[in-house]
N, C-alpha and C positions, 0 to 999 in steps of 0.2 A: 664402362665402369670397371674399376680395378677389382680383382678377386678379393673376397672378404679378408683373407689372411694377410693381404698386403695393404689394406687400407690404413693399417697402423703405421707403415713406413711413410705414407703420404702425410699422415697426421703430425709426424714429428719433423717433416720437412726434408726427408731424404728423397731425391729424385731417382726413380727407377729407369729413367731414359738416358742417363748419362752414359756415353760410350756405346749407344745403340746405333745401328744403321739408320741413316736419316738425320742424325744429329751431328753437330760439328765435331764430336769426338768419336764418330763412328769408326769401328775397326774395318780396315780395308782387306785384311786377310784373316785367316783363321778357319775354323771348321765349317763344313757345309751344313752339318746337323749338330745341334747342341743337346738334344735329348734322344736317348735310346730306351724305348719302352719294350721290354722283353716279356712276352706272355708266358715264358717258361721259367722254371726255377733255375735252369741252366746248371743242373747237377753235373759236376765235372768227373772225368775219369781221374781217380786218385787212389792212393794206397789204402784208404779206408772205404772207398766206393768203387771197388774193382769191377762191379757189375756194369758200370758205364764205360768200361775199357774194351777196346778191340783186342788188345794183347796185355797180358799181365806179367810177362817175364821180366820186366824192368823193376818190379816191386821188390825191394830189399827189406826183409823183416828185421834185419839187424840195425838199420839206420832210419827206417821210416815207421810211422805210426800206422798200424793196420787194423786196430780195433779198440773199443773201449773195454776195459777189464773191470769186472765187478767182484767185490770181496764179500763172501757169504758168511764171514765169521761174526761173532757177537759184537766186536769192536765197531763194525759198520752197521749191523742190523739193529742194535738196540736204539741208537738215536732215531732211526726210521720209525720205530714203533712207539715213540713218546706220545703221550696223550695230546700234547699241544699241536702235533702234526695232523691229528685226525679229529674231526668234529664228533660229538657224542653219537650221532646217528650212524656214523661210519666206523665205530670201534669194532664191531663184529667183523666187518670187512678187513679191518687192520689185523685182527687175529687170524683170519683166513690167509692173509698175505704172509704172516709169520710162519704158519704151518706150511704154506707152499714153498717158502725158501728152504725150510728144513727138508722137505721132500726132494727138492731139486739137488740140494747139497749131498744128501745121502745117495741119491740115484747116480750122481756123477762121481761121488767120492772125491770131490775137489773143493778146496776153499776159494779158489780164484778161477773165474771162468770168463771167456769173452762174452760180450753183450749178445752177440748173435746166438751163441749156444744157450744162454739164459732165456732168450726169447723163444727159441725152439722148444725148450723144455717146459716153459711156462704155458705154452699153447698146446701141449699134449693133453690127452683126454682127462687125466686126473685133475688138472688145474685150469683147463680151458674155460670152464664156466666162470671161474673167478676172473680170469683175464678179460673176458667179454663184458664183465660187469664193473670193471674199473674205469673211472673217468680218465681223460687225458692228463689232468693234473695229478691224479693218484699214481698213474704209471710213471710219469716224470719224477714224482716224489721218490718212488722206489728206486729207479735207476740212478738218479742223481745222488742219493744217499749211499748207494753201494759202489759208486764209481771210484776207482783208485786214481792216484795222481798220474798225470801223463809222464812217461819216462823222459828224463832229462835229455834234451837234444833231439828228440824225435818229433816230427811234425807230419801232418796229413799232406803228403806230397802229390801234386797233380801233374798230369801230362795232357795238354790240349791236343797234341798230335796223335794220341791214342784213343780219342773219343769215338765211341761207336756211332754216334750221330754227328756227322760233319756239320749240320746246320748250326749246332751250338758253337762250334769253333768259328764258323763264318761270322756269326753275330759278334762274338768277342773280338775277333780280329778287325772287324769293321769299326767297332768302338775304339780300339787302340789306334787305328789309322786316323780317326777324327781327332783323338787326343794328340796325336803326333802333329797334326796341322796347327793345333794351339801352340805347341812347343816351337814349331818352325816360325810361327808369326812373332814369337818373342825372342828367339835366339837363332842366329844363322849357323852357329857352330854346334849346338847341342840339339840333336834331333830325336833323342830318346825321351818319350813322355814320362812324366811322373803321375802315377795313378794311385789314388787313395781309395781303399776299400772300407766301407762302413757296413757292418752287419747289423744295422739298426732295426731291421725287420725280423730278426731271428730271436727265438726264445733264449738260445744259448749262443751268444755272439762269439765267444771264444772258440767254440767248435766250428761254427759256420764259416768264419773268416779264413781259416787256414788254407783250404784248397784254392781259394781265389787269390790269396797272396802268392802261393806257389805257381798257380797257373798263369797269372799275368806276368810274373817274373820270367817264367819259361818262354813266354811269348816275346820277351825282349823289352819290357817296360821296367822303369824304376817303380817299385811298389812300396806303399806304406799302409799301415793299419791306422784308421781313425778310431780310437778306443771309446767311441761314443755309443750310448744306448739310453733307454728310458730311465734306467737306474742312475746313470751318471748325470743326466739332465736334472733329475730330481735332487740329487746330492749337491750339485753345484748351485742350484737355485735356493736350496734350504741350508746350504753350508754344512752338509753332513757327509763329506767325502769319507770320513773315517767309519761311516756306517754303511759302506757300499754293499757288503755281504748281506746285511739284513734287507737293504733296499732291493737287492736282486730278487729276493723271495717275493716281495710285494709287487714290484713293478714288472718283473719278467717271468716269475714262476720258476725260478731255478734255485738250487740248493748246493752248498759246498763248492762253489766254483773257485774260491780262493785256494782250497785244498787241491782240487784237481788240476787247475791251471795256475800254479803259483807265479810263474813268470809273467803271464798275461795279466794276472790280478795286480801285480806290482806296477806294471806298465800303465794299467788303467787308473790305478790310484794316483800315480804321479800326474797323469793327464788331468784327472779330476781336480787336483790341487793347483793346476796351472790354467786359469780361466782363458788365457789368450792362446793356449797351445793349439786348439782346434782351428781358430781363425788363421794362425800362421800356416798350418798344414794346408788349408784350403787355398790360401794366398799363393803357396808354392806349387799347387797341383795343376795339372792339365786336364785330368779326368777324375771324376768321383763316381764310384760304382757301388750301388746300394743293393744288398742282398737280404733275403729273408722271405717269409711268406705270411707276415702279419702286418697289414697296413696300419693298424691301430698303434703298434709299437713304433713304426716310423714316425707317426704323428707325435707320439709321446716323447720321442728322442729329439725332435727338431722344433717343436712348438711348446709354449708354456700352457698352463691350464686355461688361459683365456684365449687360446688359439692364436696368440701372437708369436711371430718367429723369434727364435733365439738369435743371439749374435752370430753363431755359426751358420744358421739357416739364412740369415740376412746376407752373409758373405757369399754363400753358395748362390743365392738368387741374383745378386748384383753382378757377380763374376760371370755367371752363365749368360746374363743379359748383355754383358759387355763383350761377349764372344770370346771369352778367355777361359772357359771351362765347359767340358762336355760331361753331362750327367746321365748315367744309366741306372736302371733298376730292374729287378727280376720278379717274376711271378706276382703274387698278391701284394708284395711290397710296392710294386709298380703302381697299384691303385692309388697309393698315397701321394703320388706326384701331382695329382689333379688340383686345380683351383675350384672345381665344381663339386657337387655332392660326391662324397667318397664312399664307394661300396666297401663295406667292412666284413660281411659274412653272409652265409645263408645259401639256400638252394632255390632253384627255379620253381620247384613244386610248392615250396612253402611261400614263396613270393606270390604265387597265384592264389593260393588258398587264403592267406592271411594278410597279404600286403607287406610293404616295406616299413620298417620302424626306425625312427630317428633315435639313436642312442648307441651305447657301447655294444660291441659284439658279445654274444653269450659265450661262456667258456666252451671249448670243444667237448662234445659228449657230456654236457652238463646235466643231462637227464639221468645219468647213472649215479651221480652223487647229490642230486637235488640242489645243484648250485646255479640253475638257470634263473635269470632275473624274472620278475613278475611279468606275466603275459608274454613270455618268450620261451622257446624251446631250443634244442641244439641245432635245428635247421632254420631258425628265424633269420630273415633277411634284415640286416641292420645297415645303417648308413650314417655318416656324419654330415649334417646339413651345412656346416661351415666349410666343408671341403677338406682337402689334404694340405700339403705344404706349398701348393700354389705355383709349381714350375710349369705345368701344362694347363693353359688357359682355355683350350678349345672345347673340351668335353670331359664327361665322367669316363672312368676307365675300369676295365675288368680284364684279368689275365686268365690263362689256361681256358680260354673262352669256349670255343666249339667243343673241345675235348671233354669238358665237364658239363656241357649243355647249359651254359650260364646265360642264355638269351633272356629267359624269363626274369631272372633276378636283376640283370642290368637294366632291361627295359622298365621294370617295375620301379626301380630307384629313380631312373631318369624321369619317368612320367609323374611320379609322386612329387618330385622336387621341381617340376617344370624345367628341367635341364634341356637345353635346345639340341644337344648332340651327345650321343653315347658311342663309345668306341670299345670294342672287345677284341683282344689280341690272343690268337691261338698259341698253344705250346709249340716249341721249336720255331718260333716266329718272333720278330721284333719290328717295331715301327720306329724308324729314324725320322726325327722332326726338326725342321728349322723353326725356332720359336719366333723369329722375326717375320719371315715371309709366309709361314704356314706350309711351306713345301714339305713333302714327306716321301719316303720310299719304304716298301715292305721288304724285309730281309728274312732269310732263313728258309723254311720249308713249307709252311702252311699259309694261313691267311689272316686278314683283319676284317672285322665286321663294323660297319658304320651305320648308325641309326639316327637320322634327323627327326626331331620333334615327336618322340614317342608319346602315345596317349593311352589312357586306361579307362575302363569301366569296371564294374564289380567283377572280380575274378578273371579279368582279361586284359591283355596288353596288345597294342597294335602299333606298327610303325612302318614307314618306308625304310628301305635298307639298301646298302651296297656291300658287296663282299669282294675283296681283292686279294690275290695270292702273291707269294714272294716273287719279286721282280717288278711288281706294279708300282706306280708312283702317282702323285697328285698334289693337291693343295687344299688346305682348310680355308674356306671362304664363306662368310655369312652363315655360320652355324651349319655348314654342310661341306661337301668336298667338291672340287671342280678340277678342270685341266687334267683329267685322269688318263693315264696310259696303262692299258691292261698288260699283264705279264703274258709272255708267250714262251712256255717251257715244254720240254719233252719228257720230263720226269714222270714216272708212273707211281700211282698211289700203291703203297706196299701193304696196307692193312685192309682186312675184310670190311665191307660197308655194314652199317647198322641202321635201323630205323628208330632206335631209342634216342630220344632227344632231351630227356630230363637231366641226365648226367653223363651222356655220351655224345658222339659226333653225328647223331642221326640227322640233325637239321642240315649240316653242311654236306654230308654224304648224299642226302636226297636232293640237294640243290643241283646235282648233276643232271637231273631230269629236265631242268629248265634249259640247259644247253643242248638237250635233245628235242628242242622245239615243243616241249610241254609248257603250257601256260599256267599250270597250277598243280599242287599236290597237297595231300592231307596226310598227317601222321597221327596215330592214336597210340597213347601209352597210358595204361591204367585209366584214370579219370580225366586225362589231359589230352588236348588236341592242339596241333600246330598246323597252320595253313600258310602256304606261300603262293602268291599270285604275281604273275608277270603280265604285261600288256604291250601295246605298241611302243610305249616309251621306254621299255626295258631294254638295256643293252646287255649282250651276253657274249662271253668269250671263254673258250676252253684254255686251260693251261695245264698240260700234262693230263692227269686224271681228274682235276678239279674244275669247277665251273665258277667263273667270275661273273658278277652281275652288277649293273647299276640301275637304280630306280625300280626295284621290285618292292613288294609289300609282304609283311609277315604279321600274323596274328597268333597268339597263344592263349589258351583259355583252360580253365578248370570247369568241367561240366559233370559233376557227380550224378546229376539226375539222368544223364544220357548214357554214361558208360559205367 
């Protein structure tokens, strides 16, 4: 059965099999893998993110953007304090923000300060309490209103060769190699791939896209920005491109982006007024790379309110299926590539306490400004029952998986929706997938968690599972994986192990016990319990300091009466 999001294509008579292997129009050459699912946000070493750099001597303050600068004068502050920006019950907080800005301005004796300095000052003792009580929306409101225009000609410049974590570079270079195979299949003379970057999963796409444009260009690709986001999709659908700035507030939660990024705003406005521009860009692309950390924004950019694909999304899907486009996505934006139930938000602890809820994700830190939807809180696990944009048909997805202890939330969503397979991808890791054959390989540094047929009872989830680390390979077959080859690496785990499994790596760290011929272990954290059981059917293989397993079982439960 076709994924829900693509039933619309069949209804209007568009074949999604044209050009696929096995058909008369099958491509005989092209990429081995059409999808790159990165569990990491892949933050790059750049002039604005030097903390991810091995060396910073290359950063040139005179030609590169190195920070966001905030203006603390009345010209910028007064619009921030306008009543329409703050609901009645948060006006007192608004007044406290005004006082805090005065305190910081007087303390520094400066009208213009870098964002980093502003954050450091705001989190000092005098104003720390206020900072801790601002919602994510309110903090973004403050910074966006105070942000000054980007200096003309300066960009956030990236260097892949200076990344502290080489696994990130390895993932990006593998993506570029597959895009190069697309190019080579189309042109014998031109081997340089064209890669389009879409920051559709980012709240502020203008800021998020810059290091990726620079990084892919530095790696040798022809790079273009696809100026699409949820606001543009709404503007094109409702013919309101001239209202883009206002739509950014409602659709993205950003303010004054036209002032801060004047050049990018003009470029996006031109794109919005040219309905075929995005389709032409996809038609010319060999790779599409999606960045951001909000899967709901990806959905809102590429689907309409009825969960039907936009014309751009249809082009992406058909071209990928024809083996003429490689698509990658990072972090939680990657969740949106699924055709199954889409994990949107939440923590494992809340999933076990209250279950998974079908609906939009609650705003981050919504408890602080009373903006949480009814019957939800800031940690509520939400999912979209109609799935994401439909590129990955095999399973529901979740990123930053073991690192944030997301086993409980993914298994809860999969069990609630009767999804037959769930896949969680760790940070510093990517899963490269052939969407035709189901073949896959694990890239990067850590691992991928596979859970066939998760089940749940009240406050508990259970599932068989497999865990494969970087270098392993296999194939998706019949709602499970098969033909698995374990990784065999000599790398050593560099981080201290933990037993905390609700928001840290305790589950996968403790899995090493299974490779030491232990057949089970139990972890207790607060009122929660995690159990892993192996038996004669369990296959085990060490890879460096990690343990790979096939056919083990996991159960996670909330037991407040016991602990």
